[in-house]
C-alpha positions, 0 to 999 in steps of 0.5 A, a space after each residue: 910733546 904736544 898735540 900741536 906739535 903733533 898737528 904741526 909736524 904730521 897732519 899733511 901726511 895720510 895716516 898710512 904715510 904716517 904709519 909707514 914712516 915710524 915703521 908701524 902699519 895700520 889695519 882696518 877691521 871693518 867687518 865683525 868676526 864670523 863666530 857668532 859672538 864668541 871670543 876667544 879666552 883661556 880657561 875653557 875647562 869646561 869642554 876640556 879634560 884639564 888637570 893644570 891650566 896655564 891658559 887663565 893668568 891669575 895670582 898663583 898665591 892662596 886666596 887670603 882666608 878672609 876673602 874666603 869667609 866674607 863671600 860665605 858671608 855674602 852667600 848667607 846674605 843672598 835674602 838681601 838686594 845688595 847695596 845699589 851704589 856699593 857704598 861700602 866697597 867704593 870706599 874700601 877701594 878708594 882708600 887703597 888707590 888714593 882716590 876719593 869715593 866719587 872717582 870709583 864705580 863697580 861692576 860685575 866684572 871688567 868685562 861689563 864695564 868695557 861694555 859700559 863704556 862703550 854704550 856710554 859714548 858710542 865711539 864711531 871710529 875706535 883704536 886698539 893695539 894688535 895684538 890685544 885682548 879680543 874683548 876690546 873689539 867684542 865690546 866696540 862691536 857691540 856698538 858698531 864701531 869701526 875698529 883700527 889696529 895700531 900694530 906693535 912690533 915683534 922684533 921691539 918685543 911689542 913694546 908700545 912706543 911713540 909711534 902711536 901718537 903720530 897716528 892720532 891727528 887726522 885718524 878721526 877717532 874718538 876712542 882707544 882702548 890700551 892694556 897696561 900691561 898688555 895682553 898677550 906679551 905683559 910689556 908694561 906702557 913707558 910712564 911718561 908715554 902713558 901720560 903722553 898719550 893721556 895728555 893728547 887724548 884729552 886735548 883731542 877730545 878722545 876717550 882713554 880706556 886702559 886696562 890695568 887688570 894685570 897692573 897689580 901683579 907687576 913691580 910697578 904696580 905695588 905703588 899706588 899713584 893717585 889717579 889724576 887724568 881724565 882717562 878711564 883706569 879699568 881695573 878688576 880683583 879678578 887676576 890679583 886674588 884668583 877669583 874670576 869666579 866672582 865678578 868684581 871689577 871697578 874703574 878709576 877716573 878724575 872725571 866724575 862726569 865720564 864716570 856718572 855717564 858710564 854708570 847710567 850704562 850699568 844694570 841696578 844691582 850689577 854687583 851681587 851680595 856675594 861678590 860685594 863681600 868679597 871685594 869689601 874683604 879684598 880691598 882690606 887685604 890690599 890696604 892692610 897686608 903684605 899679600 901683594 908684595 909677597 905675590 909680586 915677588 913669587 911671581 917674579 921669582 917663577 917666571 924667571 926660573 920659567 922663561 930660563 927653562 923655555 930658553 934652554 928647550 929651544 923656545 923663543 921668549 918674549 920679555 913680560 913684566 906681568 904674570 904671564 909669558 908669551 912664547 914662540 914654538 911649533 905649531 900644534 903645541 897646544 893640543 899636544 900639551 892637552 893630550 897630556 892634560 895641560 891647558 895653555 893659551 893659543 894666541 893664533 886669535 889675537 891679531 898680528 899673531 899666528 899658530 906658532 904664538 902661546 901664553 902661559 901663565 905663571 903658576 906654582 913652582 910644582 906646576 912649572 916644573 910639570 910643564 917644564 918636564 912635559 914641554 921636554 918630552 914634547 920638544 
């Protein structure tokens, strides 16, 4: 579908009318939240007594020893400045991503790159989906951008569809931030739709950011297709290797000018020596071992067991392609589980969801069994 076709068919309609025609709603968010800049996340083990944390969606497989060893080498080299251009790290990432080194930039986690993108391009008006990761709003608010939401349909399992394309003409936006798979529902974008969105954004001069941090832990993510479009593909080792405490993220794009502009909004030496060494080892694991394939197979098996177990308890479960599951149950379940030492992700702070929605990670079989037994006792 070309941008010209979309203009011809929809440009005479108002933004709200186009959304209504597609069975969607557009929600404008013009005021920042009142949480003093705080964004809801899982993983708050610092203020809660937690023995099993299902609120953070990380790879349940053990961290390869080579990465731990590399991090320790980095620790022993703390007297050295890290490489300001992360040459070896970028070469390693480029190798397994089938990219050129010039098409890779690195940062201290994906969140730093989100902030850098927004500061580099200063969007006036940006579009995100609802529900989606709250960090997008945080980055957009930091530069004073107005944010509008494209509401995903619960009846369609929160799957993104072509209706998004129909909202673009006349929407007067200069940035879109999407996730593939989406968070918190875990649905992958249709590959054809993803390309159409990228093509239309390119033709309309809209900066497209696609958060793919969870993509490696999906079946589709096992195939490393070269990045040929001008969208900004955001990725990280955080989820893939369950090492969020070592901040290491990267961005891929065929548009080297955009990457250069983003790099200008990153601080010098932003990747620590420890993260640099761990990232180099992680890139080697991705390139030369079956770790990722084994991880995806294990996650797929356990996700099926968890989904069936939840459904047997009468819980509404939404289809997921990722290593986490969105479900709907009674209000108050978060606190009840927390009193048992189990933390899940309450999703009432996601736009479009309420206190009945929760997200859980796919953990080890033993951990997943404990969760199911505890839920059975509570429900």
